Every structure is written in structure tokens, then in C-alpha cells.
DRENPA-3360 file (N, C-alpha, C; in nm, 2 decimals, always signed):
BEGIN
1 = XXXXXXXX = -1.21/-0.87/-0.34/-1.11/-0.77/-0.38/-1.14/-0.70/-0.51 ~ -1.19/-0.78/-0.60/-1.22/-0.71/-0.73/-1.33/-0.61/-0.71 ~ -1.43/-0.63/-0.63/-1.54/-0.54/-0.60/-1.48/-0.41/-0.54 ~ -1.38/-0.43/-0.45/-1.32/-0.31/-0.39/-1.24/-0.23/-0.49 ~ -1.17/-0.29/-0.58/-1.10/-0.22/-0.68/-1.20/-0.14/-0.77 ~ -1.30/-0.21/-0.81/-1.41/-0.16/-0.90/-1.47/-0.03/-0.83 ~ -1.50/-0.04/-0.71/-1.57/+0.07/-0.64/-1.47/+0.19/-0.62 ~ -1.35/+0.16/-0.57/-1.25/+0.27/-0.54/-1.21/+0.34/-0.67;
9 = XXXXXXXX = -1.21/+0.27/-0.78/-1.17/+0.33/-0.91/-1.29/+0.37/-1.00 ~ -1.41/+0.37/-0.94/-1.52/+0.41/-1.02/-1.52/+0.56/-1.05 ~ -1.60/+0.60/-1.15/-1.60/+0.75/-1.18/-1.66/+0.83/-1.07 ~ -1.75/+0.77/-0.99/-1.80/+0.85/-0.88/-1.70/+0.88/-0.77 ~ -1.59/+0.81/-0.77/-1.48/+0.85/-0.67/-1.39/+0.95/-0.73 ~ -1.40/+0.99/-0.85/-1.33/+1.10/-0.92/-1.18/+1.10/-0.89 ~ -1.12/+0.99/-0.89/-0.97/+0.98/-0.88/-0.92/+1.00/-0.74 ~ -1.00/+1.01/-0.63/-0.96/+1.01/-0.49/-0.85/+1.11/-0.46;
17 = XXXXXXXX = -0.84/+1.22/-0.52/-0.73/+1.31/-0.49/-0.74/+1.36/-0.35 ~ -0.63/+1.37/-0.28/-0.62/+1.42/-0.15/-0.68/+1.56/-0.13 ~ -0.77/+1.57/-0.03/-0.83/+1.70/-0.01/-0.97/+1.71/-0.07 ~ -1.01/+1.62/-0.15/-1.14/+1.62/-0.22/-1.25/+1.54/-0.14 ~ -1.37/+1.57/-0.16/-1.48/+1.49/-0.09/-1.47/+1.35/-0.12 ~ -1.43/+1.31/-0.24/-1.43/+1.17/-0.28/-1.31/+1.10/-0.21 ~ -1.20/+1.17/-0.19/-1.09/+1.11/-0.11/-1.14/+1.08/+0.03 ~ -1.21/+1.17/+0.09/-1.27/+1.15/+0.22/-1.36/+1.03/+0.23;
25 = XXXXXXXX = -1.44/+1.01/+0.12/-1.53/+0.90/+0.11/-1.45/+0.77/+0.11 ~ -1.34/+0.77/+0.03/-1.26/+0.65/+0.03/-1.20/+0.62/+0.16 ~ -1.15/+0.72/+0.23/-1.10/+0.70/+0.37/-1.21/+0.64/+0.46 ~ -1.33/+0.69/+0.45/-1.44/+0.64/+0.54/-1.47/+0.50/+0.50 ~ -1.46/+0.46/+0.37/-1.49/+0.33/+0.33/-1.39/+0.23/+0.39 ~ -1.26/+0.27/+0.39/-1.16/+0.18/+0.44/-1.17/+0.17/+0.60 ~ -1.20/+0.29/+0.66/-1.22/+0.28/+0.81/-1.34/+0.19/+0.85 ~ -1.45/+0.20/+0.77/-1.56/+0.12/+0.81/-1.53/-0.03/+0.79;
33 = XXXXXXXX = -1.45/-0.06/+0.69/-1.41/-0.20/+0.67/-1.32/-0.25/+0.78 ~ -1.23/-0.16/+0.82/-1.14/-0.20/+0.94/-1.23/-0.23/+1.06 ~ -1.33/-0.14/+1.08/-1.42/-0.16/+1.20/-1.49/-0.29/+1.19 ~ -1.55/-0.32/+1.07/-1.62/-0.44/+1.05/-1.54/-0.57/+1.07 ~ -1.41/-0.56/+1.03/-1.32/-0.67/+1.05/-1.27/-0.69/+1.19 ~ -1.30/-0.59/+1.28/-1.26/-0.59/+1.42/-1.12/-0.54/+1.45 ~ -1.06/-0.47/+1.35/-0.93/-0.41/+1.38/-0.94/-0.30/+1.49 ~ -0.84/-0.29/+1.57/-0.83/-0.19/+1.67/-0.78/-0.06/+1.61;
41 = XXXXXXXX = -0.81/+0.05/+1.68/-0.77/+0.18/+1.63/-0.70/+0.26/+1.73 ~ -0.60/+0.34/+1.69/-0.52/+0.42/+1.78/-0.60/+0.55/+1.80 ~ -0.70/+0.58/+1.72/-0.79/+0.70/+1.73/-0.93/+0.65/+1.73 ~ -1.02/+0.73/+1.76/-1.16/+0.69/+1.77/-1.22/+0.65/+1.64 ~ -1.17/+0.70/+1.53/-1.22/+0.68/+1.40/-1.12/+0.62/+1.29 ~ -1.01/+0.57/+1.34/-0.90/+0.51/+1.26/-0.82/+0.61/+1.18 ~ -0.85/+0.74/+1.19/-0.79/+0.84/+1.11/-0.67/+0.91/+1.17 ~ -0.57/+0.93/+1.10/-0.45/+1.01/+1.14/-0.44/+1.13/+1.05;
49 = XXXXXXXX = -0.51/+1.24/+1.09/-0.51/+1.36/+1.00/-0.37/+1.43/+1.00 ~ -0.34/+1.49/+0.89/-0.22/+1.57/+0.87/-0.24/+1.68/+0.77 ~ -0.15/+1.77/+0.76/-0.16/+1.88/+0.66/-0.03/+1.89/+0.59 ~ -0.03/+1.95/+0.47/+0.09/+1.97/+0.40/+0.07/+2.08/+0.30 ~ +0.17/+2.14/+0.25/+0.16/+2.25/+0.15/+0.17/+2.19/+0.01 ~ +0.08/+2.24/-0.08/+0.09/+2.20/-0.22/+0.19/+2.29/-0.30 ~ +0.19/+2.27/-0.43/+0.29/+2.34/-0.51/+0.27/+2.49/-0.51 ~ +0.15/+2.54/-0.48/+0.12/+2.68/-0.48/+0.11/+2.73/-0.34;
57 = XXXXXXXX = +0.17/+2.65/-0.25/+0.18/+2.69/-0.11/+0.05/+2.69/-0.03 ~ -0.06/+2.63/-0.09/-0.18/+2.61/-0.02/-0.18/+2.50/+0.07 ~ -0.25/+2.51/+0.18/-0.25/+2.40/+0.28/-0.36/+2.29/+0.25 ~ -0.32/+2.17/+0.24/-0.40/+2.06/+0.21/-0.42/+1.97/+0.33 ~ -0.54/+1.93/+0.36/-0.57/+1.84/+0.47/-0.58/+1.69/+0.41 ~ -0.50/+1.60/+0.47/-0.51/+1.46/+0.44/-0.53/+1.38/+0.56 ~ -0.56/+1.25/+0.54/-0.58/+1.16/+0.66/-0.54/+1.02/+0.62 ~ -0.45/+0.96/+0.69/-0.42/+0.82/+0.68/-0.53/+0.74/+0.76;
65 = XXXXXXXX = -0.55/+0.62/+0.71/-0.64/+0.53/+0.78/-0.56/+0.42/+0.84 ~ -0.56/+0.41/+0.98/-0.47/+0.32/+1.05/-0.55/+0.22/+1.14 ~ -0.53/+0.09/+1.12/-0.59/-0.01/+1.21/-0.49/-0.11/+1.25 ~ -0.51/-0.18/+1.35/-0.41/-0.28/+1.39/-0.47/-0.41/+1.45 ~ -0.39/-0.52/+1.44/-0.43/-0.64/+1.51/-0.32/-0.68/+1.61 ~ -0.35/-0.69/+1.73/-0.25/-0.72/+1.84/-0.20/-0.86/+1.82 ~ -0.06/-0.87/+1.82/+0.00/-1.00/+1.81/+0.05/-1.05/+1.95 ~ +0.12/-1.16/+1.95/+0.17/-1.22/+2.07/+0.30/-1.14/+2.12;
73 = XXXXXXXX = +0.36/-1.07/+2.03/+0.49/-1.00/+2.07/+0.47/-0.85/+2.05 ~ +0.56/-0.77/+2.11/+0.55/-0.62/+2.09/+0.61/-0.58/+1.96 ~ +0.68/-0.67/+1.89/+0.73/-0.64/+1.76/+0.62/-0.61/+1.66 ~ +0.64/-0.52/+1.57/+0.53/-0.47/+1.48/+0.58/-0.48/+1.33 ~ +0.49/-0.53/+1.25/+0.50/-0.52/+1.10/+0.39/-0.42/+1.05 ~ +0.43/-0.33/+0.96/+0.34/-0.24/+0.90/+0.31/-0.30/+0.76 ~ +0.18/-0.32/+0.73/+0.13/-0.35/+0.60/+0.07/-0.23/+0.54 ~ +0.12/-0.18/+0.42/+0.07/-0.05/+0.38/+0.04/-0.05/+0.23;
81 = XXXXXXXX = -0.04/+0.05/+0.19/-0.08/+0.08/+0.05/-0.14/+0.22/+0.06 ~ -0.12/+0.30/-0.05/-0.18/+0.43/-0.05/-0.32/+0.42/-0.13 ~ -0.41/+0.50/-0.08/-0.55/+0.49/-0.14/-0.58/+0.62/-0.23 ~ -0.50/+0.72/-0.23/-0.52/+0.84/-0.31/-0.48/+0.82/-0.45 ~ -0.53/+0.90/-0.54/-0.47/+0.91/-0.67/-0.47/+1.06/-0.72 ~ -0.47/+1.09/-0.85/-0.45/+1.22/-0.89/-0.57/+1.30/-0.93 ~ -0.69/+1.24/-0.92/-0.82/+1.31/-0.93/-0.86/+1.33/-1.08 ~ -0.92/+1.45/-1.10/-0.97/+1.49/-1.23/-0.88/+1.59/-1.30;
89 = XXXXXXXX = -0.83/+1.56/-1.42/-0.74/+1.64/-1.49/-0.80/+1.68/-1.63 ~ -0.82/+1.80/-1.66/-0.88/+1.85/-1.78/-1.01/+1.78/-1.82 ~ -1.09/+1.77/-1.71/-1.22/+1.71/-1.73/-1.22/+1.56/-1.73 ~ -1.11/+1.49/-1.73/-1.10/+1.34/-1.74/-1.08/+1.29/-1.60 ~ -1.15/+1.18/-1.56/-1.13/+1.12/-1.43/-1.01/+1.02/-1.45 ~ -0.91/+1.04/-1.36/-0.80/+0.95/-1.36/-0.83/+0.85/-1.24 ~ -0.89/+0.73/-1.28/-0.95/+0.64/-1.18/-0.85/+0.57/-1.09 ~ -0.73/+0.55/-1.14/-0.63/+0.49/-1.05/-0.67/+0.35/-1.01;
97 = XXXXXXXX = -0.71/+0.26/-1.10/-0.74/+0.13/-1.06/-0.62/+0.05/-1.01 ~ -0.52/+0.05/-1.10/-0.39/-0.02/-1.06/-0.32/+0.07/-0.95 ~ -0.33/+0.20/-0.97/-0.25/+0.29/-0.89/-0.35/+0.38/-0.81 ~ -0.39/+0.34/-0.69/-0.35/+0.22/-0.62/-0.47/+0.16/-0.55 ~ -0.59/+0.16/-0.63/-0.70/+0.09/-0.57/-0.66/-0.06/-0.56 ~ -0.57/-0.11/-0.64/-0.53/-0.25/-0.63/-0.46/-0.28/-0.50 ~ -0.37/-0.19/-0.46/-0.30/-0.21/-0.34/-0.39/-0.20/-0.22 ~ -0.48/-0.10/-0.23/-0.58/-0.08/-0.11/-0.66/-0.20/-0.10;
105 = XXXXXXXX = -0.71/-0.26/-0.21/-0.79/-0.38/-0.20/-0.71/-0.50/-0.14 ~ -0.58/-0.51/-0.18/-0.50/-0.61/-0.13/-0.48/-0.59/+0.02 ~ -0.46/-0.47/+0.07/-0.45/-0.44/+0.21/-0.57/-0.48/+0.29 ~ -0.69/-0.46/+0.23/-0.82/-0.50/+0.30/-0.83/-0.65/+0.30 ~ -0.78/-0.72/+0.20/-0.78/-0.86/+0.19/-0.69/-0.92/+0.30 ~ -0.57/-0.87/+0.31/-0.48/-0.91/+0.41/-0.53/-0.89/+0.55 ~ -0.59/-0.77/+0.57/-0.65/-0.74/+0.70/-0.76/-0.84/+0.74 ~ -0.84/-0.88/+0.64/-0.95/-0.98/+0.67/-0.89/-1.11/+0.70;
113 = XXXXXXXX = -0.78/-1.15/+0.63/-0.72/-1.28/+0.66/-0.66/-1.29/+0.80 ~ -0.58/-1.18/+0.84/-0.52/-1.19/+0.97/-0.61/-1.16/+1.09 ~ -0.73/-1.10/+1.06/-0.83/-1.08/+1.16/-0.88/-1.22/+1.20 ~ -0.88/-1.31/+1.11/-0.93/-1.45/+1.14/-0.81/-1.54/+1.18 ~ -0.69/-1.51/+1.14/-0.57/-1.59/+1.17/-0.47/-1.50/+1.25 ~ -0.48/-1.51/+1.38/-0.41/-1.41/+1.46/-0.26/-1.42/+1.44 ~ -0.19/-1.31/+1.42/-0.05/-1.31/+1.40/+0.04/-1.32/+1.52 ~ +0.17/-1.35/+1.50/+0.26/-1.34/+1.61/+0.30/-1.20/+1.65;
121 = XXXXXXXX = +0.33/-1.13/+1.54/+0.37/-0.98/+1.56/+0.24/-0.90/+1.55 ~ +0.24/-0.79/+1.62/+0.13/-0.69/+1.60/+0.14/-0.64/+1.45 ~ +0.03/-0.64/+1.38/+0.02/-0.59/+1.24/-0.05/-0.46/+1.24 ~ +0.01/-0.36/+1.19/-0.05/-0.23/+1.16/-0.09/-0.23/+1.01 ~ -0.21/-0.20/+0.98/-0.26/-0.19/+0.85/-0.28/-0.04/+0.82 ~ -0.19/+0.01/+0.73/-0.19/+0.16/+0.70/-0.23/+0.19/+0.56 ~ -0.34/+0.25/+0.55/-0.38/+0.30/+0.42/-0.34/+0.45/+0.41 ~ -0.24/+0.48/+0.34/-0.18/+0.61/+0.34/-0.24/+0.70/+0.23;
129 = XXXXXXXX = -0.26/+0.83/+0.27/-0.31/+0.93/+0.19/-0.19/+1.01/+0.13 ~ -0.22/+1.08/+0.02/-0.12/+1.18/-0.03/+0.01/+1.12/-0.07 ~ +0.01/+0.99/-0.12/+0.14/+0.94/-0.17/+0.17/+1.01/-0.30 ~ +0.07/+1.04/-0.38/+0.09/+1.11/-0.50/+0.15/+1.25/-0.49 ~ +0.14/+1.30/-0.36/+0.20/+1.44/-0.33/+0.33/+1.42/-0.25 ~ +0.42/+1.34/-0.31/+0.55/+1.31/-0.25/+0.55/+1.25/-0.12 ~ +0.46/+1.14/-0.11/+0.46/+1.05/+0.01/+0.42/+1.12/+0.14 ~ +0.34/+1.22/+0.13/+0.31/+1.30/+0.25/+0.24/+1.22/+0.36;
137 = XXXXXXXX = +0.16/+1.12/+0.33/+0.09/+1.04/+0.43/+0.19/+0.96/+0.51 ~ +0.28/+0.88/+0.44/+0.37/+0.80/+0.51/+0.48/+0.88/+0.59 ~ +0.51/+1.00/+0.53/+0.60/+1.09/+0.60/+0.54/+1.13/+0.73 ~ +0.41/+1.16/+0.73/+0.34/+1.20/+0.85/+0.33/+1.09/+0.95 ~ +0.31/+0.97/+0.90/+0.31/+0.85/+0.99/+0.44/+0.83/+1.07 ~ +0.55/+0.83/+0.99/+0.68/+0.81/+1.06/+0.72/+0.93/+1.15 ~ +0.67/+1.05/+1.11/+0.70/+1.17/+1.19/+0.63/+1.17/+1.33 ~ +0.50/+1.12/+1.32/+0.42/+1.11/+1.45/+0.36/+0.97/+1.46;
145 = XXXXXXXX = +0.44/+0.87/+1.48/+0.39/+0.73/+1.48/+0.31/+0.70/+1.60 ~ +0.21/+0.61/+1.59/+0.13/+0.57/+1.70/+0.20/+0.47/+1.79 ~ +0.32/+0.42/+1.75/+0.40/+0.33/+1.83/+0.55/+0.37/+1.81 ~ +0.63/+0.32/+1.90/+0.77/+0.35/+1.89/+0.83/+0.29/+1.76 ~ +0.90/+0.38/+1.68/+0.96/+0.33/+1.55/+1.05/+0.21/+1.57 ~ +1.12/+0.21/+1.68/+1.22/+0.10/+1.70/+1.15/-0.04/+1.71 ~ +1.02/-0.04/+1.74/+0.94/-0.17/+1.75/+0.89/-0.21/+1.61 ~ +0.90/-0.12/+1.51/+0.86/-0.16/+1.37/+0.97/-0.24/+1.31;
153 = XXXXXXXX = +0.95/-0.36/+1.28/+1.06/-0.45/+1.22/+1.06/-0.44/+1.07 ~ +0.95/-0.40/+1.01/+0.95/-0.40/+0.86/+0.82/-0.33/+0.81 ~ +0.83/-0.28/+0.69/+0.71/-0.23/+0.62/+0.70/-0.31/+0.50 ~ +0.58/-0.37/+0.48/+0.55/-0.44/+0.35/+0.45/-0.36/+0.28 ~ +0.49/-0.30/+0.16/+0.41/-0.20/+0.09/+0.37/-0.25/-0.04 ~ +0.24/-0.22/-0.08/+0.19/-0.26/-0.21/+0.14/-0.13/-0.28 ~ +0.19/-0.12/-0.41/+0.16/+0.00/-0.49/+0.16/-0.05/-0.64 ~ +0.05/-0.06/-0.70/+0.03/-0.11/-0.84/+0.07/-0.26/-0.84;
161 = XXXXXXXX = -0.03/-0.34/-0.81/-0.01/-0.49/-0.81/-0.11/-0.56/-0.90 ~ -0.17/-0.50/-0.99/-0.28/-0.56/-1.07/-0.27/-0.55/-1.22 ~ -0.16/-0.50/-1.27/-0.16/-0.47/-1.42/-0.02/-0.51/-1.47 ~ +0.00/-0.63/-1.52/+0.12/-0.67/-1.59/+0.08/-0.79/-1.69 ~ +0.11/-0.77/-1.81/+0.07/-0.87/-1.91/+0.17/-0.98/-1.92 ~ +0.28/-0.97/-1.85/+0.38/-1.08/-1.85/+0.37/-1.17/-1.73 ~ +0.28/-1.13/-1.64/+0.28/-1.21/-1.51/+0.39/-1.18/-1.42 ~ +0.45/-1.06/-1.43/+0.57/-1.03/-1.35/+0.53/-0.93/-1.24;
169 = XXXXXXXX = +0.56/-0.97/-1.11/+0.54/-0.89/-1.00/+0.68/-0.87/-0.94 ~ +0.72/-0.75/-0.92/+0.85/-0.72/-0.86/+0.85/-0.70/-0.71 ~ +0.95/-0.74/-0.64/+0.96/-0.72/-0.50/+1.10/-0.65/-0.47 ~ +1.09/-0.53/-0.42/+1.21/-0.46/-0.39/+1.24/-0.46/-0.24 ~ +1.37/-0.45/-0.20/+1.40/-0.45/-0.06/+1.51/-0.55/-0.02 ~ +1.53/-0.65/-0.10/+1.62/-0.76/-0.06/+1.77/-0.71/-0.09 ~ +1.79/-0.61/-0.17/+1.92/-0.55/-0.18/+1.96/-0.49/-0.05 ~ +1.87/-0.42/+0.01/+1.90/-0.36/+0.14/+1.90/-0.46/+0.25;
177 = XXXXXXXX = +1.81/-0.55/+0.25/+1.80/-0.65/+0.35/+1.80/-0.79/+0.29 ~ +1.92/-0.85/+0.26/+1.93/-0.98/+0.19/+1.86/-1.09/+0.27 ~ +1.85/-1.08/+0.40/+1.78/-1.19/+0.47/+1.64/-1.21/+0.44 ~ +1.58/-1.10/+0.38/+1.44/-1.12/+0.34/+1.42/-1.22/+0.22 ~ +1.52/-1.25/+0.15/+1.51/-1.35/+0.04/+1.45/-1.48/+0.09 ~ +1.48/-1.52/+0.21/+1.43/-1.65/+0.26/+1.28/-1.65/+0.27 ~ +1.22/-1.54/+0.28/+1.07/-1.53/+0.29/+1.00/-1.53/+0.16 ~ +1.07/-1.52/+0.05/+1.01/-1.52/-0.08/+0.98/-1.66/-0.13;
185 = XXXXXXXX = +0.85/-1.69/-0.17/+0.82/-1.83/-0.21/+0.88/-1.86/-0.35 ~ +0.90/-1.99/-0.37/+0.95/-2.03/-0.50/+0.84/-2.08/-0.59 ~ +0.73/-2.14/-0.53/+0.62/-2.19/-0.61/+0.51/-2.08/-0.62 ~ +0.49/-2.03/-0.74/+0.40/-1.91/-0.76/+0.29/-1.93/-0.86 ~ +0.27/-2.05/-0.91/+0.17/-2.07/-1.01/+0.22/-2.01/-1.14 ~ +0.13/-1.92/-1.20/+0.17/-1.86/-1.32/+0.24/-1.72/-1.30 ~ +0.24/-1.68/-1.18/+0.30/-1.55/-1.15/+0.45/-1.56/-1.12 ~ +0.53/-1.47/-1.18/+0.67/-1.46/-1.15/+0.70/-1.35/-1.05;
193 = XXXXXXXX = +0.76/-1.39/-0.94/+0.80/-1.29/-0.84/+0.95/-1.26/-0.85 ~ +0.98/-1.14/-0.89/+1.12/-1.10/-0.93/+1.18/-1.00/-0.83 ~ +1.28/-1.04/-0.76/+1.35/-0.94/-0.68/+1.42/-0.84/-0.77 ~ +1.42/-0.71/-0.73/+1.49/-0.61/-0.81/+1.44/-0.47/-0.79 ~ +1.49/-0.38/-0.87/+1.45/-0.24/-0.87/+1.49/-0.18/-0.73 ~ +1.60/-0.22/-0.67/+1.64/-0.17/-0.54/+1.79/-0.14/-0.53 ~ +1.86/-0.15/-0.64/+2.00/-0.12/-0.64/+2.02/+0.03/-0.66 ~ +2.09/+0.10/-0.57/+2.10/+0.24/-0.58/+2.18/+0.28/-0.71;
201 = XXXXXXXX = +2.26/+0.19/-0.77/+2.33/+0.22/-0.89/+2.24/+0.22/-1.01 ~ +2.12/+0.18/-1.00/+2.03/+0.17/-1.12/+1.96/+0.29/-1.15 ~ +1.98/+0.40/-1.08/+1.93/+0.53/-1.11/+1.78/+0.54/-1.10 ~ +1.71/+0.58/-1.21/+1.56/+0.59/-1.20/+1.49/+0.46/-1.19 ~ +1.56/+0.35/-1.22/+1.50/+0.21/-1.20/+1.51/+0.17/-1.05 ~ +1.57/+0.25/-0.97/+1.57/+0.21/-0.83/+1.45/+0.26/-0.76 ~ +1.36/+0.17/-0.71/+1.24/+0.21/-0.65/+1.24/+0.22/-0.50 ~ +1.36/+0.23/-0.44/+1.38/+0.23/-0.30/+1.30/+0.33/-0.23;
209 = XXXXXXXX = +1.29/+0.45/-0.29/+1.22/+0.56/-0.22/+1.11/+0.62/-0.30 ~ +1.06/+0.54/-0.40/+0.96/+0.59/-0.49/+0.81/+0.56/-0.45 ~ +0.79/+0.50/-0.34/+0.65/+0.48/-0.28/+0.66/+0.49/-0.13 ~ +0.56/+0.46/-0.06/+0.55/+0.49/+0.08/+0.66/+0.42/+0.16 ~ +0.70/+0.30/+0.12/+0.81/+0.23/+0.19/+0.93/+0.32/+0.20 ~ +0.95/+0.42/+0.11/+1.07/+0.51/+0.12/+1.07/+0.58/+0.25 ~ +0.96/+0.62/+0.30/+0.95/+0.69/+0.43/+1.01/+0.61/+0.54 ~ +0.98/+0.48/+0.54/+1.03/+0.39/+0.64/+1.18/+0.36/+0.62;
217 = XXXXXXXX = +1.22/+0.35/+0.49/+1.36/+0.32/+0.46/+1.45/+0.44/+0.51 ~ +1.40/+0.56/+0.50/+1.48/+0.67/+0.54/+1.49/+0.68/+0.70 ~ +1.40/+0.61/+0.77/+1.41/+0.59/+0.91/+1.49/+0.47/+0.95 ~ +1.55/+0.40/+0.85/+1.63/+0.28/+0.88/+1.54/+0.15/+0.91 ~ +1.42/+0.16/+0.86/+1.33/+0.04/+0.88/+1.33/-0.04/+0.76 ~ +1.36/-0.17/+0.76/+1.36/-0.26/+0.64/+1.22/-0.26/+0.58 ~ +1.22/-0.29/+0.45/+1.10/-0.29/+0.37/+1.10/-0.40/+0.27 ~ +0.98/-0.44/+0.22/+0.96/-0.51/+0.10/+0.85/-0.44/+0.03;
225 = XXXXXXXX = +0.88/-0.41/-0.10/+0.78/-0.33/-0.18/+0.74/-0.42/-0.30 ~ +0.61/-0.44/-0.31/+0.55/-0.52/-0.42/+0.49/-0.42/-0.52 ~ +0.52/-0.44/-0.65/+0.46/-0.36/-0.75/+0.50/-0.40/-0.89 ~ +0.44/-0.35/-0.99/+0.47/-0.38/-1.13/+0.54/-0.27/-1.19 ~ +0.61/-0.29/-1.31/+0.67/-0.19/-1.38/+0.57/-0.10/-1.45 ~ +0.60/+0.02/-1.48/+0.51/+0.11/-1.55/+0.45/+0.05/-1.67 ~ +0.32/+0.07/-1.70/+0.26/+0.02/-1.81/+0.19/+0.13/-1.89 ~ +0.12/+0.09/-2.00/+0.07/+0.19/-2.09/-0.04/+0.28/-2.03;
233 = XXXXXXXX = -0.10/+0.23/-1.92/-0.21/+0.31/-1.86/-0.16/+0.38/-1.73 ~ -0.03/+0.37/-1.70/+0.02/+0.44/-1.58/+0.00/+0.59/-1.58 ~ -0.07/+0.64/-1.48/-0.10/+0.78/-1.46/-0.17/+0.84/-1.59 ~ -0.26/+0.75/-1.64/-0.35/+0.80/-1.75/-0.49/+0.77/-1.71 ~ -0.58/+0.83/-1.78/-0.73/+0.81/-1.76/-0.77/+0.67/-1.79 ~ -0.69/+0.60/-1.86/-0.72/+0.46/-1.90/-0.68/+0.36/-1.79 ~ -0.63/+0.41/-1.68/-0.60/+0.31/-1.56/-0.74/+0.29/-1.49 ~ -0.82/+0.21/-1.56/-0.95/+0.18/-1.51/-0.97/+0.03/-1.47;
241 = XXXXXXXX = -1.07/+0.00/-1.40/-1.10/-0.14/-1.36/-1.09/-0.23/-1.47 ~ -1.15/-0.19/-1.59/-1.15/-0.29/-1.70/-1.02/-0.32/-1.76 ~ -0.91/-0.24/-1.73/-0.78/-0.26/-1.79/-0.68/-0.34/-1.70 ~ -0.72/-0.37/-1.57/-0.63/-0.44/-1.49/-0.64/-0.59/-1.53 ~ -0.54/-0.67/-1.49/-0.53/-0.81/-1.51/-0.58/-0.88/-1.39 ~ -0.71/-0.92/-1.39/-0.77/-0.97/-1.27/-0.71/-1.10/-1.22 ~ -0.69/-1.20/-1.30/-0.63/-1.32/-1.25/-0.49/-1.30/-1.19 ~ -0.41/-1.21/-1.26/-0.28/-1.17/-1.21/-0.29/-1.10/-1.07;
249 = XXXXXXXX = -0.38/-1.01/-1.06/-0.41/-0.94/-0.93/-0.44/-1.04/-0.82 ~ -0.53/-1.13/-0.84/-0.57/-1.23/-0.74/-0.45/-1.31/-0.69 ~ -0.37/-1.35/-0.79/-0.25/-1.43/-0.76/-0.14/-1.35/-0.69 ~ -0.13/-1.22/-0.72/-0.04/-1.13/-0.66/-0.07/-1.12/-0.51 ~ -0.19/-1.09/-0.48/-0.23/-1.08/-0.34/-0.20/-1.21/-0.26 ~ -0.23/-1.32/-0.32/-0.20/-1.45/-0.26/-0.05/-1.46/-0.23 ~ +0.03/-1.43/-0.32/+0.18/-1.44/-0.30/+0.22/-1.34/-0.19 ~ +0.17/-1.22/-0.19/+0.21/-1.13/-0.09/+0.16/-1.18/+0.05;
257 = XXXXXXXX = +0.05/-1.24/+0.06/+0.00/-1.30/+0.18/+0.10/-1.41/+0.23 ~ +0.14/-1.49/+0.14/+0.24/-1.59/+0.18/+0.36/-1.53/+0.24 ~ +0.41/-1.43/+0.18/+0.53/-1.36/+0.23/+0.51/-1.30/+0.36 ~ +0.40/-1.23/+0.38/+0.37/-1.18/+0.51/+0.36/-1.28/+0.62 ~ +0.29/-1.39/+0.59/+0.28/-1.51/+0.68/+0.42/-1.56/+0.72 ~ +0.51/-1.58/+0.63/+0.64/-1.63/+0.66/+0.72/-1.53/+0.74 ~ +0.71/-1.40/+0.71/+0.78/-1.30/+0.79/+0.73/-1.30/+0.93 ~ +0.59/-1.31/+0.95/+0.53/-1.31/+1.08/+0.57/-1.43/+1.16;
265 = XXX = +0.59/-1.54/+1.09/+0.62/-1.67/+1.16/+0.77/-1.67/+1.21 ~ +0.86/-1.61/+1.13/+1.00/-1.62/+1.15/+1.07/-1.50/+1.21 ~ +1.01/-1.39/+1.20/+1.08/-1.27/+1.25/+1.05/-1.25/+1.40;
% end
């Protein structure tokens, strides 16, 4: 996982901005990993292309990377993370190590685990593009889904899971779906898993629609979103591999894996 974060957030990837050659390299990297792990594809190359307009009305081409593992039931869980970031700004590379090379690496780790430990539900692993452009990738996914939306029972989304000095990982979504609380572990080692940031009354502190899970929420699909609060390197050139909290990140992915396992076993 650490090697994946280091590679995806390296200077050579130039911030993985949607529509750039480096973004396409990142998508190919994820697709090749899905293939190596034995994930199935709804398309020949795991890609779901889409287009959208940028702020100057130019057309941008993006592509989600979608793989899946067939379960014993037709019910589906989507495990998601966005792989794009904001690119190069004023000559500086915004590497996006925490945002969101960390979630992408976590996604690949979970895919590797469930490739060896077959799930009850079918698991779709969705690496979304263009999250930084107002969730365009996840919007494209729910607008043209490869499966019936009514069969998707939940989205488990990861966005910024590697950078917190207090050992605090937040999980949003239990305000909307209180039954999800039973899936959250109580023994977490040094990491504190804190439900919150999902009350509509909390204004800008409400994360309900602030990452790709928001596209699922607006379709009435329950979600759990794992992420940290904004930190000093958020959306800055200093969001680099060297500034993430590596032990925290490893523990965060393990906790998320526990939650996904419980949901898969009981839903």
C-alpha cells in the first residue's frame, strides 16, 4: 500500500489531473492491478469513459476504472475511492498523497483481500476520476451504471485516509443509516474511529455530499464515508508521500476492511 501511495503521488505523476497523460497513466496502473488480481470487468479494459464541461466550457475526457468480484448473491456493495487530483498549479506539483492516493491504495488493498477471500455480495471496486471536478466520475457511474442501481445496497467510500496526527478517522453515514453503527468495530488499536460529519444541520461540516459517496446518496443509496478532517497540507503542494502518517494509514485500511467484511457478512 505504501508503495502504491508513493508511486501515485510521485512528481512524475504530476498530480493526476483529469484529462492529462499522467491521469491516464494512473488509470492504466489501477486497471492493470485489477487484471492481475483477477477482478472481472464490465468493459474490455476496465474503463468507463465519460466527458464533462470544465469552468471555461471546454470538454474534458475522464475515465473511471471499474472491476468487480462476483459474490454468492445478486446484491452489490460498491467500494470506491477517487484517483485524480488537481495537477500542476503555478509550476508546483500538487501530488495528492493523502488526497487521494491513499484511498486509491486502500481500494487496491481491499480488492487484493477479497480476491482471495470470496465475498457474499458482489463487490464492485470503483476508482473514480474527476472527483476534484465536482464528483464527475461518480456522477457518470450512477447515471450509466453497469448494474441496476436497486441492487446496490451501499457505497463504502475512502477519501483522505492517511494524514491525521491525532489518530482520528471519521466515518460518515450513520446519521442517514443508523443501522450501519453495528458494523463499526470497537477495538481499533491506536486508531479512533469516530462517527460524524453527516448531520445536515452542521453546515460546512456535513460531509454527506462532499466526496463521491454523495452521488450515491442522491440516488437514495446508503453510504459509509471514511476520511480525515482537513489538515495543514490539504490541497497544497505539501500533500506529499513524506507527510502522510504511515502507521495511521495502515491501521485505517485495516479498520475499513473489518467494516466491509462485517457488512458483507450481515447485509
